[in-house]
C-alpha positions as CSV (number, residue, x, y, z in Angstrom):
1,X,11.3,9.1,36.4
2,X,10.1,5.5,36.0
3,X,9.1,3.7,32.9
4,X,5.3,3.0,33.2
5,X,3.4,0.0,31.9
6,X,5.0,-3.4,31.3
7,X,5.0,-4.7,27.7
8,X,2.1,-6.9,26.9
9,X,2.7,-8.0,23.3
10,X,-0.4,-9.6,21.9
11,X,0.9,-10.5,18.4
12,X,3.0,-13.6,17.8
13,X,6.7,-12.7,17.5
14,X,6.8,-13.6,13.8
15,X,4.1,-11.0,13.0
16,X,5.4,-8.4,15.4
17,X,8.8,-8.6,13.6
18,X,7.0,-8.3,10.2
19,X,5.1,-5.2,11.2
20,X,8.2,-3.6,12.8
21,X,10.4,-4.4,9.7
22,X,7.7,-3.0,7.4
23,X,7.8,0.3,9.3
24,X,4.1,0.0,10.4
25,X,5.0,0.0,14.0
26,X,7.4,2.5,15.6
27,X,8.3,3.5,19.2
28,X,5.8,6.3,19.3
29,X,3.1,6.2,22.0
30,X,-0.2,8.0,22.3
31,X,0.8,10.4,25.1
32,X,4.3,10.7,23.6
33,X,3.2,11.9,20.2
34,X,0.9,14.5,21.7
35,X,3.7,15.8,23.9
36,X,5.9,16.1,20.7
37,X,3.1,18.2,19.0
38,X,2.8,20.4,22.1
39,X,6.6,21.0,22.2
40,X,6.6,21.7,18.4
41,X,3.7,24.2,18.4
42,X,2.6,24.9,22.0
43,X,0.3,27.8,21.2
44,X,-1.6,26.1,18.4
45,X,-5.3,25.3,19.4
46,X,-5.7,21.6,20.1
47,X,-9.3,21.6,21.4
48,X,-12.2,24.1,20.7
49,X,-15.6,24.0,22.4
50,X,-18.5,26.4,22.9
51,X,-16.9,27.3,26.2
52,X,-13.4,28.0,25.1
53,X,-10.2,27.1,23.2
54,X,-7.3,25.1,24.6
55,X,-3.8,25.1,23.2
56,X,-1.6,22.0,22.8
57,X,0.6,23.3,25.7
58,X,-2.4,23.7,28.0
59,X,-3.8,20.2,27.3
60,X,-0.3,18.8,27.7
61,X,0.3,20.5,31.1
62,X,-3.1,19.6,32.4
63,X,-2.5,16.0,31.4
64,X,0.7,15.9,33.4
65,X,-1.1,17.3,36.4
66,X,-3.8,14.6,36.1
67,X,-1.1,11.9,35.8
68,X,0.5,13.2,39.0
69,X,-2.8,13.4,40.8
70,X,-3.9,9.9,39.9
71,X,-0.6,8.5,41.1
72,X,-0.8,10.5,44.3
73,X,-4.3,9.0,44.8
74,X,-2.7,5.5,45.0
75,X,-3.2,4.2,41.5
76,X,-0.2,2.3,40.1
77,X,1.1,1.5,36.7
78,X,-0.9,-1.2,35.0
79,X,-4.1,-0.3,36.9
80,X,-7.3,0.0,34.8
81,X,-9.5,3.1,35.1
82,X,-13.0,3.4,33.6
83,X,-13.4,6.7,31.7
84,X,-17.0,7.9,31.0
85,X,-17.1,11.5,29.8
86,X,-19.0,13.4,27.1
87,X,-17.5,15.4,24.3
88,X,-15.5,17.9,26.5
89,X,-11.9,18.9,26.7
90,X,-11.4,17.0,29.9
91,X,-11.8,13.7,28.0
92,X,-8.4,14.2,26.6
93,X,-6.6,15.4,29.8
94,X,-8.1,12.4,31.6
95,X,-7.1,10.0,28.8
96,X,-3.5,11.3,28.3
97,X,-3.1,11.9,32.0
98,X,-4.1,8.3,32.8
99,X,-1.7,7.0,30.1
100,X,1.1,9.1,31.4
101,X,0.6,7.7,34.9
102,X,0.9,4.2,33.4
103,X,-2.8,3.5,33.7
104,X,-5.0,1.8,31.2
105,X,-8.2,3.7,30.4
106,X,-11.4,1.6,29.8
107,X,-13.6,3.7,27.5
108,X,-17.3,3.8,28.5
109,X,-19.9,5.8,26.6
110,X,-22.0,8.6,28.1
111,X,-25.2,6.5,27.5
112,X,-24.0,3.6,29.6
113,X,-25.7,3.0,32.9
114,X,-25.2,0.8,36.0
115,X,-25.3,-2.6,34.2
116,X,-22.7,-1.7,31.7
117,X,-20.4,0.3,34.0
118,X,-20.4,-2.5,36.6
119,X,-19.5,-5.0,33.9
120,X,-16.6,-2.8,32.7
121,X,-15.3,-2.3,36.2
122,X,-15.5,-6.0,37.1
123,X,-14.4,-7.3,33.7
124,X,-11.3,-5.1,33.7
125,X,-10.7,-5.2,37.4
126,X,-10.7,-1.3,37.3
127,X,-9.3,0.6,40.2
128,X,-11.0,3.9,39.6
129,X,-13.8,5.7,37.7
130,X,-13.8,9.1,36.0
131,X,-17.1,10.6,35.1
132,X,-19.0,14.0,35.0
133,X,-21.6,15.5,37.2
134,X,-24.4,15.8,34.5
135,X,-24.7,15.0,30.8
136,X,-27.9,15.3,28.7
137,X,-30.0,15.8,31.8
138,X,-28.6,12.7,33.6
139,X,-26.8,12.8,36.9
140,X,-23.8,10.6,36.7
141,X,-23.0,11.0,40.4
142,X,-26.2,8.9,41.0
143,X,-24.7,6.3,38.6
144,X,-21.4,6.4,40.5
145,X,-23.2,5.7,43.8
146,X,-25.0,2.8,42.2
147,X,-21.7,1.4,40.9
148,X,-20.0,1.7,44.2
149,X,-22.9,-0.1,45.9
150,X,-22.2,-3.1,43.7
151,X,-18.4,-3.1,43.4
152,X,-17.3,-1.6,46.7
153,X,-15.4,1.5,47.6
154,X,-14.1,2.5,44.1
155,X,-12.3,5.9,43.9
156,X,-14.4,8.2,41.7
157,X,-13.3,11.5,40.1
158,X,-16.0,13.9,38.8
159,X,-15.7,16.6,36.2
160,X,-18.0,19.5,37.5
161,X,-19.7,19.5,40.9
162,X,-18.1,16.5,42.6
163,X,-20.1,16.4,45.8
164,X,-18.7,13.5,47.9
165,X,-16.4,12.3,45.1
166,X,-12.9,13.4,44.1
167,X,-12.7,16.6,42.1
168,X,-11.3,16.2,38.6
169,X,-10.7,19.9,38.5
170,X,-8.4,19.6,41.5
171,X,-6.4,16.9,39.6
172,X,-6.0,19.2,36.6
173,X,-5.0,22.1,38.9
174,X,-2.3,20.2,40.7
175,X,1.4,20.2,40.2
176,X,2.4,18.6,36.9
177,X,4.8,15.7,37.0
178,X,6.4,14.0,34.0
179,X,6.7,10.2,33.9
180,X,8.4,8.2,31.3
181,X,6.4,7.1,28.3
182,X,4.7,3.7,28.5
183,X,6.4,0.9,26.6
184,X,5.1,1.2,22.9
185,X,4.3,-2.6,22.9
186,X,2.1,-2.3,25.9
187,X,-1.7,-2.1,26.0
188,X,-2.7,1.5,25.8
189,X,-6.4,1.2,26.6
190,X,-9.4,-1.1,26.5
191,X,-12.1,-0.3,24.0
192,X,-15.6,-1.8,23.8
193,X,-16.8,-4.2,21.2
194,X,-20.2,-3.7,19.5
195,X,-21.1,-7.0,21.0
196,X,-23.4,-9.5,19.3
197,X,-24.2,-11.4,22.5
198,X,-24.3,-10.3,26.0
199,X,-22.4,-7.2,27.3
200,X,-19.6,-5.6,25.4
201,X,-16.2,-7.4,25.3
202,X,-13.1,-5.5,26.2
203,X,-10.6,-4.9,23.3
204,X,-6.9,-4.4,24.2
205,X,-5.2,-1.9,21.8
206,X,-1.5,-1.2,22.0
207,X,0.3,2.1,21.4
208,X,2.1,0.7,18.4
209,X,-1.0,-0.6,16.6
210,X,-3.1,2.4,17.4
211,X,-0.6,5.0,16.4
212,X,-0.2,3.2,13.1
213,X,-3.9,3.6,12.4
214,X,-3.7,7.3,13.3
215,X,-0.7,8.0,11.1
216,X,-2.2,6.1,8.1
217,X,-5.7,7.5,8.6
218,X,-4.4,11.1,8.7
219,X,-2.5,10.4,5.5
220,X,-5.5,8.8,3.7
221,X,-7.8,11.6,4.8
222,X,-5.3,14.2,3.8
223,X,-5.2,15.9,7.2
224,X,-2.7,18.7,8.0
225,X,-2.1,21.3,10.7
226,X,-4.9,23.4,9.1
227,X,-7.5,20.6,9.5
228,X,-10.3,21.0,12.0
229,X,-12.1,17.8,12.9
230,X,-15.5,18.0,14.6
231,X,-16.2,15.4,17.2
232,X,-20.0,15.1,17.3
233,X,-20.5,11.4,17.9
234,X,-19.4,10.2,21.4
235,X,-15.6,10.5,21.1
236,X,-15.0,7.4,23.1
237,X,-16.2,5.4,20.0
238,X,-13.4,4.1,17.9
239,X,-14.7,5.8,14.7
240,X,-14.5,9.4,16.0
241,X,-11.4,8.6,18.0
242,X,-9.1,7.2,15.2
243,X,-10.7,7.2,11.7
244,X,-9.0,9.7,11.6
245,X,-11.0,11.2,14.4
246,X,-9.8,13.3,17.2
247,X,-6.5,11.5,17.8
248,X,-5.6,11.4,14.1
249,X,-6.2,15.1,14.0
250,X,-3.8,15.6,16.9
251,X,-1.3,13.4,15.1
252,X,-1.5,15.8,12.1
253,X,-1.2,18.8,14.5
254,X,-4.7,20.0,13.7
255,X,-7.6,21.2,15.8
256,X,-10.4,19.2,17.4
257,X,-13.8,20.9,17.7
258,X,-16.3,19.4,20.0
259,X,-20.1,19.4,20.0
260,X,-22.2,17.7,22.7
261,X,-24.8,16.6,20.2
262,X,-24.9,15.6,16.5
263,X,-28.2,17.5,16.0
264,X,-28.0,19.9,13.0
265,X,-28.3,22.9,15.3
266,X,-25.5,21.9,17.6
267,X,-23.2,20.5,15.0
268,X,-23.8,23.2,12.4
269,X,-23.1,25.9,15.0
270,X,-19.7,24.2,15.8
271,X,-18.9,24.0,12.1
272,X,-19.4,27.7,11.7
273,X,-17.7,28.7,15.0
274,X,-14.5,26.7,14.4
275,X,-14.4,26.5,10.6
276,X,-14.6,22.7,10.7
277,X,-13.1,21.0,7.6
278,X,-13.9,17.3,8.3
279,X,-16.2,15.3,10.5
280,X,-17.6,11.7,10.8
281,X,-21.2,10.7,11.5
282,X,-23.5,7.6,11.3
283,X,-26.0,7.2,8.4
284,X,-29.1,8.6,10.3
285,X,-27.2,11.8,11.1
286,X,-25.9,12.1,7.6
287,X,-29.5,11.9,6.3
288,X,-30.7,14.5,8.9
289,X,-27.8,16.9,7.9
290,X,-28.5,16.5,4.2
291,X,-32.2,17.5,4.8
292,X,-31.3,20.3,7.1
293,X,-28.4,21.9,5.3
294,X,-30.3,23.6,2.4
295,X,-32.2,25.8,4.8
296,X,-29.7,26.2,7.7
297,X,-28.8,29.7,8.9
298,X,-25.3,28.5,9.7
299,X,-22.3,28.9,7.4
300,X,-21.1,25.4,6.4
301,X,-18.7,26.5,3.6
302,X,-15.6,25.4,5.5
303,X,-16.7,21.7,5.6
304,X,-14.8,19.7,3.0
305,X,-15.3,16.1,3.9
306,X,-18.2,14.2,5.5
307,X,-17.3,10.7,6.6
308,X,-20.1,8.2,7.1
309,X,-19.6,5.0,9.0
310,X,-20.8,2.8,11.9
311,X,-23.5,1.1,9.8
312,X,-24.2,0.4,6.1
313,X,-25.1,3.6,4.2
314,X,-27.8,3.0,1.6
315,X,-26.6,4.2,-1.8
316,X,-29.8,6.2,-2.3
317,X,-29.1,8.2,0.8
318,X,-25.3,8.4,0.2
319,X,-26.0,10.0,-3.2
320,X,-27.7,13.0,-1.5
321,X,-24.8,14.0,0.7
322,X,-22.5,15.8,-1.7
323,X,-25.0,18.0,-3.4
324,X,-26.8,18.8,-0.1
325,X,-23.7,19.7,1.9
326,X,-21.2,20.7,-0.8
327,X,-18.7,18.2,0.5
328,X,-16.8,15.0,-0.5
329,X,-18.4,11.9,0.9
330,X,-16.0,9.4,2.4
331,X,-17.4,6.1,3.6
332,X,-15.7,4.4,6.5
333,X,-16.1,0.8,7.5
334,X,-14.3,-0.9,10.4
335,X,-14.5,-2.2,13.9
336,X,-13.0,-1.4,17.3
337,X,-11.2,-4.8,17.0
338,X,-9.0,-3.4,14.3
339,X,-9.6,-3.4,10.5
340,X,-10.6,0.0,9.0
341,X,-11.5,0.7,5.4
342,X,-11.9,4.0,3.6
343,X,-13.2,5.1,0.2
344,X,-10.4,7.5,-0.9
345,X,-11.2,11.2,-1.5
346,X,-10.2,10.9,-5.2
347,X,-12.3,7.8,-5.8
348,X,-15.0,8.0,-8.5
349,X,-18.4,9.0,-7.2
350,X,-19.8,5.5,-7.9
351,X,-17.2,4.1,-5.5
352,X,-17.8,6.7,-2.8
353,X,-21.6,6.1,-3.0
354,X,-21.8,2.3,-3.5
355,X,-18.9,0.8,-1.5
356,X,-17.4,1.1,2.0
357,X,-13.8,1.3,0.7
358,X,-10.6,-0.7,1.1
359,X,-8.2,-1.3,3.9
360,X,-5.6,1.0,5.4
361,X,-2.7,-1.3,5.1
362,X,-1.1,-3.5,2.4
363,X,-0.6,-6.0,5.3
364,X,-4.3,-6.1,6.1
365,X,-5.2,-9.7,5.2
366,X,-8.9,-10.3,4.2
367,X,-10.7,-13.5,3.7
368,X,-14.4,-13.7,2.6
369,X,-15.7,-17.1,3.3
370,X,-19.0,-19.1,3.1
371,X,-20.6,-21.1,6.0
372,X,-18.0,-23.8,5.5
373,X,-15.0,-21.5,5.7
374,X,-14.4,-21.7,1.9
375,X,-13.5,-18.5,0.0
376,X,-16.3,-17.0,-2.1
377,X,-15.8,-15.4,-5.5
378,X,-15.6,-11.6,-5.9
379,X,-19.1,-10.1,-5.9
380,X,-20.5,-12.9,-3.7
381,X,-21.4,-12.3,0.0
382,X,-19.6,-14.1,2.8
383,X,-18.3,-13.6,6.3
384,X,-15.3,-11.3,6.5
385,X,-12.2,-12.7,8.3
386,X,-9.2,-10.4,8.9
387,X,-5.8,-10.1,10.5
388,X,-3.2,-7.4,10.2
389,X,-0.9,-4.9,12.0
390,X,-3.7,-3.3,14.0
391,X,-6.4,-6.1,14.3
392,X,-6.3,-7.7,17.7
393,X,-5.5,-11.4,18.3
394,X,-7.6,-11.7,21.5
395,X,-10.1,-10.0,23.8
396,X,-9.2,-9.1,27.3
397,X,-9.7,-11.9,29.8
398,X,-12.3,-13.8,27.8
399,X,-10.9,-17.2,26.7
400,X,-14.3,-18.6,25.7
401,X,-15.0,-15.8,23.3
402,X,-11.5,-15.8,22.0
403,X,-11.9,-19.5,21.0
404,X,-15.0,-18.6,19.0
405,X,-13.9,-15.2,17.6
406,X,-10.4,-16.1,16.2
407,X,-9.3,-18.8,13.9
408,X,-6.3,-21.0,14.6
409,X,-4.3,-18.9,12.2
410,X,-5.2,-15.7,14.1
411,X,-7.9,-14.3,11.8
412,X,-10.6,-12.3,13.5
413,X,-14.2,-13.4,12.6
414,X,-15.9,-10.1,12.1
415,X,-19.4,-11.5,11.9
416,X,-20.0,-9.1,9.0
417,X,-21.4,-10.2,5.6
418,X,-19.5,-8.5,2.8
419,X,-18.7,-8.8,-0.8
420,X,-15.7,-7.4,-2.7
421,X,-15.6,-5.6,-6.0
422,X,-13.0,-6.5,-8.6
423,X,-11.2,-3.2,-7.6
424,X,-10.9,-4.4,-4.0
425,X,-13.5,-2.3,-2.4
426,X,-15.8,-3.9,0.2
427,X,-19.6,-3.7,0.2
428,X,-21.2,-4.4,3.5
429,X,-24.3,-6.7,3.2
430,X,-25.3,-7.3,6.8
431,X,-24.4,-9.4,9.9
432,X,-23.9,-13.1,10.4
433,X,-24.6,-12.9,14.2
434,X,-27.5,-11.6,16.2
435,X,-27.0,-7.9,16.7
436,X,-29.2,-5.0,15.8
437,X,-27.4,-2.0,14.3
438,X,-29.7,0.9,15.3
439,X,-28.2,3.9,13.6
440,X,-24.7,2.8,14.4
441,X,-25.4,1.7,18.0
442,X,-25.0,-2.0,18.3
443,X,-27.7,-3.8,20.4
444,X,-26.8,-7.3,21.6
445,X,-30.1,-9.1,21.3
446,X,-29.4,-11.7,24.0
447,X,-28.6,-9.0,26.6
448,X,-32.0,-7.3,26.0
449,X,-33.9,-10.6,25.9
450,X,-32.4,-11.6,29.3
451,X,-33.6,-8.3,30.8
452,X,-37.1,-8.8,29.4
453,X,-37.2,-12.4,30.6
454,X,-36.3,-11.2,34.1
455,X,-39.8,-9.5,34.4
456,X,-42.2,-11.5,36.5
457,X,-45.0,-11.5,33.8
458,X,-42.8,-12.3,30.8
459,X,-42.6,-16.0,29.9
460,X,-40.2,-15.5,27.0
461,X,-39.0,-12.8,24.7
462,X,-37.1,-12.4,21.4
463,X,-35.7,-9.2,20.0
464,X,-35.7,-8.8,16.3
465,X,-34.6,-6.0,13.9
466,X,-37.1,-4.2,11.8
467,X,-36.1,-2.1,8.8
468,X,-36.2,1.6,9.4
469,X,-35.7,4.3,6.7
470,X,-33.7,6.6,9.1
471,X,-32.0,4.3,11.5
472,X,-31.4,1.4,9.2
473,X,-32.8,-1.0,11.8
474,X,-35.0,-0.5,14.9
475,X,-35.7,-3.1,17.6
476,X,-38.9,-5.0,18.1
477,X,-39.5,-7.2,21.2
478,X,-41.7,-10.1,20.5
479,X,-43.0,-11.2,23.9
480,X,-45.0,-14.2,25.4
481,X,-46.5,-13.0,28.6
482,X,-48.8,-14.1,31.4
483,X,-52.4,-12.9,31.2
484,X,-53.0,-10.0,31.6
485,X,-49.9,-9.0,29.7
486,X,-47.9,-6.0,31.0
487,X,-48.2,-2.8,28.9
488,X,-45.3,-1.9,26.6
489,X,-44.6,1.2,28.7
490,X,-44.2,-1.0,31.8
491,X,-41.7,-3.2,30.1
492,X,-39.8,-0.1,28.8
493,X,-39.6,1.2,32.4
494,X,-38.5,-2.2,33.6
495,X,-35.5,-2.3,31.2
496,X,-34.6,1.3,32.1
497,X,-34.7,0.4,35.8
498,X,-32.2,-2.4,35.1
499,X,-29.6,0.2,34.4
500,X,-29.0,-0.2,30.6
501,X,-28.2,2.3,27.9
502,X,-31.3,4.0,26.5
503,X,-30.6,2.9,22.9
504,X,-31.1,-0.7,24.0
505,X,-34.7,-0.2,25.1
506,X,-37.0,-1.8,22.4
507,X,-38.6,0.6,20.0
508,X,-41.8,-1.4,19.9
509,X,-43.4,-4.5,21.4
510,X,-45.5,-7.2,19.9
511,X,-47.3,-9.8,22.2
512,X,-47.9,-13.3,20.9
513,X,-49.3,-16.5,22.3
514,X,-46.4,-18.7,21.1
515,X,-43.3,-18.6,19.0
516,X,-43.0,-20.5,15.7
517,X,-40.8,-23.6,16.1
518,X,-38.0,-24.7,13.7
519,X,-38.4,-27.4,11.1
520,X,-37.5,-30.1,13.6
521,X,-39.9,-28.8,16.3
522,X,-37.1,-27.3,18.3
523,X,-36.7,-23.7,19.5
524,X,-33.4,-22.4,18.2
525,X,-33.2,-18.7,19.1
526,X,-31.3,-17.7,16.0
527,X,-33.7,-19.4,13.6
528,X,-36.6,-18.1,15.7
529,X,-35.4,-14.5,15.2
530,X,-35.0,-15.1,11.5
531,X,-38.6,-16.5,11.3
532,X,-40.0,-13.6,13.3
533,X,-38.2,-11.1,11.3
534,X,-39.8,-12.6,8.2
535,X,-43.3,-12.8,9.5
536,X,-43.2,-9.5,11.5
537,X,-41.4,-7.4,8.8
538,X,-43.3,-4.3,9.9
539,X,-45.3,-5.3,12.9
540,X,-48.0,-3.2,14.5
541,X,-46.8,-1.8,17.8
542,X,-48.8,-2.7,20.8
543,X,-47.8,0.6,22.5
544,X,-50.5,2.7,24.0
């Protein structure tokens, strides 16, 4: 047996020693703690889906088989592997199997298409790709072919009908092999940033820092072996993965229930089927559930906690959750780069409704600063800067972004505008940078603008957020085009053909002859977006 994964400490030694001495970091690893749970209670159900139930021992053995199969396929410790799967049990055997083989998963979302997957493969120098045959009516094998056409002969493993690709089922059915745990200080996986400009950045998370968040999240959310967490958002997202999410539930020895959609029918059926006790959703889904619950035919009586995160939850909507669903509302605010805040389950109702909570750790350092970097008073809004035992110090292979995103002292510039109550709870006010938060999905405006400008008839384009009562924000593309202007449906089709996620396609289009200029007669795109947002607060769509 060989030790897999070389240490890649990304915290300065002084801070690493501090977090080790404080007991935040231990020698537990992600695949290691799951193996320990499987050995302690092998017959307990780890994953439940509409298709079946899988014990800890079964997931553990299948993960060992995947590890052996990936190594036999020529992958070596330290190689990156892009993982794009929906909410199915194979997500966990692929993830743990890759880690046990010493590989570093790169988490893609089911909605990502050619543009994003190629970026993740090239940006991480990935050596393989795991996906599925179909999800939500889309054939991911077509996507795999498109990716291969751009990046070369990339090994692909497919869950389901593999066609010309490698069969993931064959990996799972192979002979299990046990490798040593990765080094706890090494990078466990690469997650995706929400991204305020361009395509998502890659976030290196280590075993030590991530296991710490799981342990503390499970404690704060009062999980136990009797807890059943429903993964209804895409489980590759940081929120449903670790806050406390699926991995926090495994850490507590509980059961993860999976649903392929967060729609009330699909999610409520899973709640009844598996006696779900806790789940996490984004604000639009919480609103839908609150409206649907009073008349549902499903038994939701097992549900105790509904977490809401991913975007700011309006107090008016937050106040409806508990009476409609008979649960305790827990607001969650954080980022894949690290910092996570929770309202506590025993907080007063006004705190649960009106704030986004306080940090996990006593060693989470928060600064709220104005445009000049000076601290603001409690109650005043400013940009949140943070560092701590699970907040990264750099992105993967992105020196230019690192220079902008982190201060000289190692604080991460979140780009979020927040204020702090006298009790220490944060209230999210908005964003400093140019990103649209569409129901929890972050849309980098520059990426979409670049796609639009690539159309032969588009002279220029700016993407702006428009308030939406359900999504929080929706996207509006303001376009200068040649005469005759292309129809909105044509531009939508153009963006889809560029191979981007569907949620990035603008919700509406407005065509103008010219953009307003700034006060000095210069076009600054950030100022321009702000001006257009003011003048087009609720623009009429030019859609046919």
